[in-house]
N, CA and C of each residue as an Amber inpcrd file, in Angstrom:
protein
   453
 -86.3360000  89.3120000  16.1850000 -85.9900000  88.1620000  15.3650000
 -86.1550000  86.8950000  16.1990000 -86.8160000  85.9140000  15.6330000
 -87.0690000  84.6730000  16.3380000 -85.8460000  83.7720000  16.2940000
 -85.5440000  83.1910000  17.4330000 -84.4180000  82.2700000  17.5180000
 -84.9480000  80.8440000  17.3860000 -84.3540000  80.0730000  16.5010000
 -84.7320000  78.6750000  16.3480000 -84.1200000  77.8930000  17.5060000
 -84.9340000  77.0970000  18.1580000 -84.5260000  76.3030000  19.3070000
 -84.3710000  74.8590000  18.8470000 -83.2190000  74.2590000  19.1100000
 -83.0010000  72.8700000  18.7430000 -83.2930000  71.9910000  19.9510000
 -84.1350000  70.9850000  19.7280000 -84.5390000  70.0740000  20.7900000
 -84.3010000  68.6340000  20.3760000 -84.1520000  67.7710000  21.3560000
 -84.1790000  66.3420000  21.0900000 -85.6490000  65.9220000  21.0880000
 -85.9340000  64.7390000  20.6030000 -87.3100000  64.2470000  20.6080000
 -87.8310000  64.1690000  22.0400000 -86.9950000  63.6760000  22.9600000
 -87.3850000  63.5910000  24.3750000 -87.6480000  64.9800000  24.9500000
 -86.8080000  65.9260000  24.5910000 -86.9660000  67.2880000  25.0840000
 -88.2660000  67.9170000  24.6140000 -88.6140000  67.6900000  23.3590000
 -89.8730000  68.2140000  22.8140000 -91.0640000  67.5850000  23.5340000
 -90.9970000  66.2770000  23.7430000 -92.0810000  65.5880000  24.4490000
 -92.2450000  66.1250000  25.8750000 -91.1330000  66.4080000  26.5290000
 -91.1650000  66.9470000  27.8930000 -91.8390000  68.3190000  27.9100000
 -91.4990000  69.1730000  26.9330000 -92.1150000  70.5000000  26.8660000
 -93.6130000  70.3980000  26.5660000 -94.0040000  69.4830000  25.6640000
 -95.4180000  69.2920000  25.3570000 -96.1900000  68.8340000  26.5880000
 -95.5970000  67.9300000  27.3530000 -96.2350000  67.4250000  28.5720000
 -96.3820000  68.5490000  29.5950000 -95.3450000  69.3660000  29.7420000
 -95.4010000  70.4860000  30.6790000 -96.4800000  71.4870000  30.2610000
 -96.5510000  71.7910000  28.9590000 -97.5710000  72.7210000  28.4610000
 -98.9670000  72.1870000  28.7480000 -99.1670000  70.9140000  28.5060000
-100.4620000  70.2760000  28.7660000-100.8200000  70.3980000  30.2560000
 -99.8530000  70.1680000  31.1390000-100.0590000  70.2760000  32.5840000
-100.4840000  71.6960000  32.9650000 -99.8230000  72.6870000  32.4040000
-100.1770000  74.0620000  32.7190000-101.5690000  74.4180000  32.2180000
-101.9030000  73.9840000  31.0040000-103.1970000  74.3470000  30.4290000
-104.3690000  73.5940000  31.0570000-104.1860000  72.3160000  31.3220000
-105.3090000  71.4940000  31.8070000-105.4440000  71.4430000  33.3270000
-104.3500000  71.6350000  34.0510000-104.4030000  71.4780000  35.5060000
-104.1330000  72.7940000  36.2310000-102.9730000  73.3860000  35.9760000
-102.5580000  74.5490000  36.7670000-103.3720000  75.7990000  36.4690000
-103.6630000  76.0540000  35.1830000-104.4480000  77.2480000  34.8460000
-105.8420000  77.1780000  35.4620000-106.6020000  76.0760000  35.2590000
-107.9360000  76.0120000  35.8810000-107.8830000  76.0920000  37.4110000
-106.8550000  75.5200000  38.0200000-106.7480000  75.5600000  39.4850000
-106.5550000  76.9850000  39.9880000-105.7180000  77.7540000  39.3140000
-105.4890000  79.1270000  39.7770000-106.7080000  80.0070000  39.4990000
-107.4280000  79.7500000  38.4300000-108.6640000  80.5030000  38.1590000
-109.6790000  80.2430000  39.2690000-109.7750000  78.9850000  39.6810000
-110.6790000  78.6350000  40.7820000-110.2300000  79.3140000  42.0790000
-108.9230000  79.3550000  42.2850000-108.3660000  79.9970000  43.4840000
-108.6980000  81.4920000  43.5120000-108.6220000  82.1340000  42.3440000
-108.9530000  83.5670000  42.2420000-110.4290000  83.7830000  42.5610000
-111.2910000  82.9230000  42.0380000-112.7380000  83.0450000  42.3070000
-113.0170000  82.9370000  43.8050000-112.3780000  81.9500000  44.4520000
-112.5860000  81.7780000  45.8890000-112.0410000  82.9780000  46.6710000
-110.9080000  83.4990000  46.2550000-110.3060000  84.6320000  46.9550000
-111.1740000  85.8860000  46.8420000-111.8580000  86.0480000  45.7180000
-112.7410000  87.2050000  45.5400000-113.8810000  87.1940000  46.5560000
-114.2590000  86.0000000  46.9790000-115.3600000  85.8730000  47.9320000
-114.9840000  86.3950000  49.3190000-113.6940000  86.5860000  49.5850000
-113.2610000  87.0790000  50.8860000-113.5150000  88.5720000  51.0570000
-113.9190000  89.2350000  50.0020000-114.2680000  90.6470000  50.1350000
-113.2690000  91.5820000  49.4990000-112.9970000  92.6890000  50.1690000
-112.1630000  93.7860000  49.6830000-110.8660000  93.2710000  49.0410000
-110.7400000  93.4570000  47.7250000-109.5910000  92.9440000  46.9830000
-108.3160000  93.7380000  47.2490000-108.4380000  94.9770000  47.6850000
-107.2470000  95.8000000  47.9010000-106.4090000  95.3190000  49.0870000
-107.0140000  94.6270000  50.0150000-106.2830000  94.1150000  51.1800000
-106.3820000  92.6000000  51.2810000-106.5830000  91.9380000  50.1710000
-106.7950000  90.4920000  50.1520000-105.5030000  89.8020000  49.6930000
-104.7220000  89.3020000  50.6260000-103.4370000  88.6640000  50.3110000
-103.6210000  87.4040000  49.4710000-104.6650000  86.6490000  49.7440000
-104.9300000  85.4140000  48.9840000-105.1910000  85.7420000  47.5130000
-105.9740000  86.7970000  47.2770000-106.2700000  87.2230000  45.9070000
-104.9920000  87.6740000  45.2020000-104.1920000  88.4760000  45.8830000
-102.9320000  88.9750000  45.3090000-101.9930000  87.8260000  44.9670000
-101.8760000  86.8620000  45.8770000-101.0210000  85.7050000  45.6520000
-101.5140000  84.8750000  44.4600000-102.8100000  84.6690000  44.3790000
-103.3850000  83.8920000  43.2670000-103.1650000  84.6120000  41.9330000
-103.3050000  85.9310000  41.9210000-103.0780000  86.7010000  40.6870000
-101.6100000  86.6180000  40.2640000-100.6870000  86.6700000  41.2230000
 -99.2660000  86.5220000  40.9020000 -98.9840000  85.1390000  40.3210000
 -99.5870000  84.1160000  40.9060000 -99.4090000  82.7630000  40.3810000
 -99.9750000  82.6510000  38.9710000-101.1350000  83.2520000  38.7480000
-101.7390000  83.2300000  37.4220000-100.8160000  83.8980000  36.3990000
-100.2220000  85.0010000  36.7940000 -99.2990000  85.7100000  35.9110000
 -98.1140000  84.8200000  35.5420000 -97.5580000  84.1200000  36.5400000
 -96.4490000  83.2030000  36.2770000 -96.8850000  82.0880000  35.3190000
 -98.0440000  81.4970000  35.5810000 -98.5420000  80.3880000  34.7520000
 -98.7470000  80.8480000  33.3190000 -99.3680000  81.9920000  33.1300000
 -99.6140000  82.4940000  31.7680000 -98.2970000  82.7950000  31.0610000
 -97.3170000  83.3310000  31.7960000 -96.0080000  83.5950000  31.2030000
 -95.3150000  82.3140000  30.7840000 -95.4050000  81.2810000  31.6280000
 -94.7660000  79.9950000  31.2910000 -95.4570000  79.3460000  30.0970000
 -96.7750000  79.4500000  30.0140000 -97.4990000  78.9120000  28.8580000
 -97.0200000  79.6040000  27.5860000 -96.8990000  80.9130000  27.6170000
 -96.4210000  81.6540000  26.4500000 -95.0050000  81.2220000  26.0720000
 -94.1490000  81.0630000  27.0770000 -92.7700000  80.6460000  26.8220000
 -92.7220000  79.2540000  26.1890000 -93.4970000  78.3210000  26.7320000
 -93.5190000  76.9580000  26.1900000 -94.0550000  76.9410000  24.7610000
 -95.1130000  77.6960000  24.5120000 -95.6750000  77.7650000  23.1560000
 -94.6600000  78.3460000  22.1750000 -93.9270000  79.3770000  22.6040000
 -92.8920000  79.9790000  21.7600000 -91.8030000  78.9540000  21.4510000
 -91.3130000  78.2750000  22.4980000 -90.2530000  77.2800000  22.2960000
 -90.6900000  76.1850000  21.3350000 -91.9010000  75.6850000  21.5020000
 -92.3870000  74.6080000  20.6430000 -92.6240000  75.0900000  19.2080000
 -93.1450000  76.2970000  19.0810000 -93.4100000  76.8530000  17.7380000
 -92.1140000  77.1100000  16.9720000 -91.0720000  77.5060000  17.6760000
 -89.8120000  77.8900000  17.0440000 -88.7200000  76.8400000  17.2390000
 -89.1220000  75.5840000  17.2960000 -88.1340000  74.5300000  17.5300000
 -87.9810000  73.6190000  16.3140000 -86.8230000  73.0250000  16.2570000
 -86.5650000  71.9690000  15.2860000 -86.0680000  70.7680000  16.0820000
 -86.3350000  69.5980000  15.5570000 -85.8650000  68.3690000  16.1990000
 -84.5260000  68.0190000  15.5710000 -83.5640000  67.7510000  16.4300000
 -82.2340000  67.4150000  15.9270000 -82.2740000  66.0620000  15.2330000
 -81.5240000  65.9490000  14.1710000 -81.4200000  64.6960000  13.4280000
 -80.1020000  64.0470000  13.8120000 -80.1950000  62.8170000  14.3080000
 -78.9770000  62.1150000  14.7040000 -78.3410000  61.4810000  13.4750000
 -77.0420000  61.6160000  13.3980000 -76.2570000  61.0290000  12.3240000
 -75.3850000  59.9510000  12.9620000 -75.7010000  58.6880000  12.7080000
 -74.9440000  57.6050000  13.3240000 -73.4610000  57.7340000  13.0290000
 -72.7000000  57.6110000  14.0790000 -71.2510000  57.6730000  13.9370000
 -70.6720000  59.0660000  14.0620000 -71.5360000  60.0790000  14.0750000
 -71.0840000  61.4680000  14.2010000 -71.8220000  62.0970000  15.3800000
 -71.1020000  62.8030000  16.2150000 -71.7200000  63.4330000  17.3810000
 -72.6170000  64.5780000  16.9290000 -73.8740000  64.5210000  17.3810000
 -74.8440000  65.5690000  17.0910000 -75.7270000  65.7390000  18.3180000
 -76.6450000  66.6680000  18.2630000 -77.5690000  66.8570000  19.3730000
 -78.3820000  65.5710000  19.5170000 -78.4410000  65.0650000  20.7320000
 -79.1240000  63.8090000  21.0040000 -78.1600000  62.6480000  21.1960000
 -76.9030000  62.8370000  20.8120000 -75.8940000  61.7850000  20.9800000
 -75.4980000  61.6440000  22.4450000 -75.2400000  60.4010000  22.8340000
 -74.6470000  60.1330000  24.1440000 -73.2040000  59.7690000  23.8520000
 -72.2970000  60.5520000  24.4210000 -70.8830000  60.4670000  24.0760000
 -70.0660000  60.0810000  25.2990000 -69.1780000  59.1180000  25.1120000
 -68.2340000  58.7530000  26.1620000 -66.8820000  59.2810000  25.7270000
 -66.2720000  60.0930000  26.6040000 -64.9650000  60.6730000  26.3070000
 -63.9810000  60.2920000  27.4040000 -62.7240000  60.3000000  27.0190000
 -61.6400000  60.0380000  27.9700000 -60.8420000  61.3270000  28.0920000
 -60.5960000  61.7090000  29.3450000 -59.8390000  62.9290000  29.5970000
 -59.0520000  62.7490000  30.8860000 -57.7650000  62.9520000  30.8250000
 -56.9230000  62.8510000  32.0170000 -56.9860000  61.4910000  32.6910000
 -57.1330000  60.4370000  31.9130000 -57.1810000  59.0940000  32.4640000
 -58.5450000  58.6770000  32.9940000 -59.5160000  59.5710000  32.9460000
 -60.8750000  59.2540000  33.4020000 -61.8310000  59.2540000  32.2240000
 -62.9250000  58.5030000  32.3600000 -63.9650000  58.5080000  31.3320000
 -65.1860000  59.2570000  31.8470000 -65.7880000  60.0180000  30.9490000
 -66.9900000  60.7810000  31.2470000 -68.0170000  60.4970000  30.1650000
 -69.2900000  60.5220000  30.5420000 -70.3530000  60.3230000  29.5580000
 -71.2550000  61.5450000  29.5670000 -71.5260000  62.0730000  28.3930000
 -72.3730000  63.2490000  28.2410000 -73.4550000  62.9680000  27.2130000
 -74.6160000  63.5630000  27.4310000 -75.6400000  63.6000000  26.3930000
 -75.6370000  65.0320000  25.8680000 -75.4780000  65.1760000  24.5630000
 -75.4790000  66.5060000  23.9490000 -76.9320000  66.8730000  23.6710000
 -77.3780000  67.9950000  24.2420000 -78.7650000  68.4320000  24.0950000
 -78.8100000  69.8970000  23.6910000 -79.9960000  70.3670000  23.3100000
 -80.1820000  71.7830000  23.0230000 -80.0610000  72.5890000  24.3080000
 -79.8330000  73.8700000  24.1890000 -79.6060000  74.7350000  25.3490000
 -80.7530000  74.6900000  26.3510000 -81.9880000  74.5560000  25.8840000
 -83.1390000  74.5460000  26.7800000 -83.2610000  73.2520000  27.5770000
 -82.5560000  72.2030000  27.1540000 -82.6280000  70.9130000  27.8350000
 -81.4240000  70.6700000  28.7330000 -80.4880000  71.5710000  28.7270000
 -79.2410000  71.4130000  29.4580000 -79.4830000  71.1190000  30.9410000
 -78.7620000  70.1410000  31.4590000 -78.8450000  69.7600000  32.8700000
 -77.5030000  69.1380000  33.2510000 -76.4840000  69.9780000  33.4800000
 -75.1330000  69.4760000  33.7340000 -75.0300000  68.4840000  34.8890000
 -75.8610000  68.6410000  35.9090000 -75.8310000  67.7240000  37.0500000
 -76.1160000  66.2890000  36.5940000 -76.9540000  66.1410000  35.5630000
 -77.3000000  64.8310000  35.0250000 -76.5650000  64.5370000  33.7220000
 -75.4250000  65.1970000  33.5200000 -74.5520000  64.9930000  32.3550000
 -75.2170000  65.3060000  31.0170000 -76.2000000  66.2010000  31.0200000
 -76.8090000  66.6760000  29.7770000 -76.1990000  68.0460000  29.5020000
 -75.3110000  68.1030000  28.5030000 -74.6310000  69.3700000  28.2360000
 -75.1530000  69.9970000  26.9550000 -75.1960000  71.2880000  26.9580000
 -75.7130000  72.0630000  25.8390000 -74.7750000  72.0040000  24.6410000
 -75.3730000  72.0170000  23.4750000 -74.5980000  72.1050000  22.2330000
 -73.8810000  73.4550000  22.1260000 -74.2830000  74.4150000  22.9680000
 -73.6690000  75.7350000  22.9540000 -72.5680000  75.8900000  24.0070000
 -72.3990000  74.8730000  24.8670000 -71.3540000  74.9150000  25.8920000
 -69.9990000  74.6620000  25.2310000 -68.9100000  75.0490000  25.8860000
 -67.5840000  74.8140000  25.2900000 -67.3290000  73.3390000  24.9490000
 -67.6920000  72.4310000  25.8380000 -67.4820000  71.0030000  25.5770000
 -68.4180000  70.5280000  24.4770000 -69.6820000  70.9310000  24.5470000
 -70.6510000  70.5460000  23.5150000 -70.2280000  71.0020000  22.1350000
 -69.8210000  72.2650000  22.0250000 -69.3580000  72.8010000  20.7370000
 -68.1650000  72.0150000  20.2080000 -67.2300000  71.6990000  21.1050000
 -66.0170000  70.9950000  20.6880000 -66.3230000  69.5890000  20.1870000
 -67.3340000  68.9380000  20.7710000 -67.6310000  67.5480000  20.4160000
 -68.4940000  67.4050000  19.1580000 -69.3350000  68.3840000  18.8750000
 -70.2430000  68.2760000  17.7230000 -69.4890000  67.9920000  16.4310000
 -69.9820000  67.0140000  15.6900000 -69.4160000  66.6890000  14.3880000
 -68.2590000  65.7040000  14.4190000 -67.8070000  65.3360000  15.6050000
 -66.6680000  64.4120000  15.7030000 -67.1120000  62.9580000  15.5910000
 -66.1440000  62.0930000  15.3120000 -66.3820000  60.6460000  15.2260000
 -65.5900000  59.9520000  16.3260000 -65.9230000  58.6830000  16.5300000
 -65.2100000  57.8890000  17.5250000 -63.7200000  57.8860000  17.2150000
 -62.8970000  58.0480000  18.2520000 -61.4470000  58.0830000  18.0990000
 -60.8840000  59.4740000  17.9130000 -61.7600000  60.4490000  17.6550000
 -61.3070000  61.8360000  17.4770000 -60.7730000  62.4030000  18.7760000
 -59.7910000  63.2790000  18.6480000 -59.2460000  63.9860000  19.8000000
 -59.5370000  65.4660000  19.6160000 -59.8740000  66.1220000  20.7380000
 -60.2460000  67.5280000  20.6710000 -59.9470000  68.1740000  22.0210000
 -59.8320000  69.4830000  22.0150000 -59.7090000  70.2020000  23.2810000
 -60.7520000  71.3050000  23.3050000 -61.1930000  71.6180000  24.5120000
 -62.1930000  72.6690000  24.7000000 -61.6710000  73.6220000  25.7690000
 -61.8990000  74.8970000  25.5540000 -61.5250000  75.9010000  26.5410000
 -62.7430000  76.1010000  27.4490000 -62.6050000  75.6870000  28.7070000
 -63.6860000  75.7960000  29.6770000 -63.3050000  76.8420000  30.7240000
 -64.2430000  77.2470000  31.5610000 -63.9100000  78.2200000  32.6110000
 -62.7680000  77.7650000  33.5230000 -62.6000000  76.4400000  33.6580000
 -61.5240000  75.9470000  34.5270000 -60.2470000  75.6310000  33.7500000
 -60.1930000  76.0090000  32.4780000 -58.9990000  75.7930000  31.6680000
 -59.2460000  74.8850000  30.4770000 -58.1580000  74.5140000  29.8200000
 -58.2510000  73.6690000  28.6260000 -58.5230000  72.2240000  29.0360000
 -59.4480000  71.5890000  28.3390000 -59.8030000  70.2020000  28.5940000
 -59.5440000  69.4150000  27.3210000 -58.6140000  68.4590000  27.3740000
 -58.3010000  67.6150000  26.2220000 -59.0860000  66.3190000  26.3540000
 -59.7540000  65.9340000  25.2680000 -60.6220000  64.7560000  25.2900000
 -60.3870000  63.8840000  24.0640000 -60.6990000  62.5920000  24.2470000
 -60.7160000  61.6350000  23.1470000 -62.0910000  60.9920000  23.1580000
 -62.7370000  60.9340000  21.9900000 -64.0680000  60.3330000  21.8910000
 -63.9030000  58.8120000  21.9080000 -64.4660000  58.1620000  22.9170000
 -64.3390000  56.7160000  23.0880000 -65.5190000  55.9930000  22.4450000
 -66.7350000  56.5240000  22.6090000 -67.9290000  55.8780000  22.0550000
 -69.0100000  56.9180000  21.8080000 -69.8730000  56.6080000  20.8210000
 -71.0140000  57.4650000  20.4850000 -72.2500000  56.5770000  20.3890000
 -73.2990000  56.9370000  21.1030000 -74.5720000  56.2090000  21.0070000
 -75.6610000  57.1450000  20.5420000
C-alpha cells in the first residue's frame, strides 16, 4: 500500500532539485567512473570497479526513492490563522519562547527547528489557533505550550 507523503512547497522543490542533480550529474559521473574502472583489467580484483558499482547502486536507489516520494506526495495547504504543515509557529513554554516550522516527516530537521507533523509536538500543534494552550507528551515528559504567533 502506498503511503501519501505530505510536503511543503519548499520541500517538494528541494526533492525535485536533488532528483535533477542525481539524474544529470551524479548518474553520468558514476557511469563514466565504471567505464574507466573497467579499463584497469580483471574486474574480480578491481577495487575501483567495485566501489563505482556500489556508488551506482546507491544513486539508483536514491533516484527511485525520490521519484516515489514525489509521485506519492501532496502539497500541504496553509490555512491562515490555523497551524498546518508549512506554518511557522512561535510557542511559549516554561517562560521561554520557541519557534518551529511544521513540516512533513521527510522534511524534518529538528536541529533547524523543522519538526514533523507526526512528532508529539507537531501533532499537538496542528489545527490550533493563536492563543491556544496545549500539552504534548514527549520522550522527556509533558510539555505545556501556548501558541503565541502563527506565520
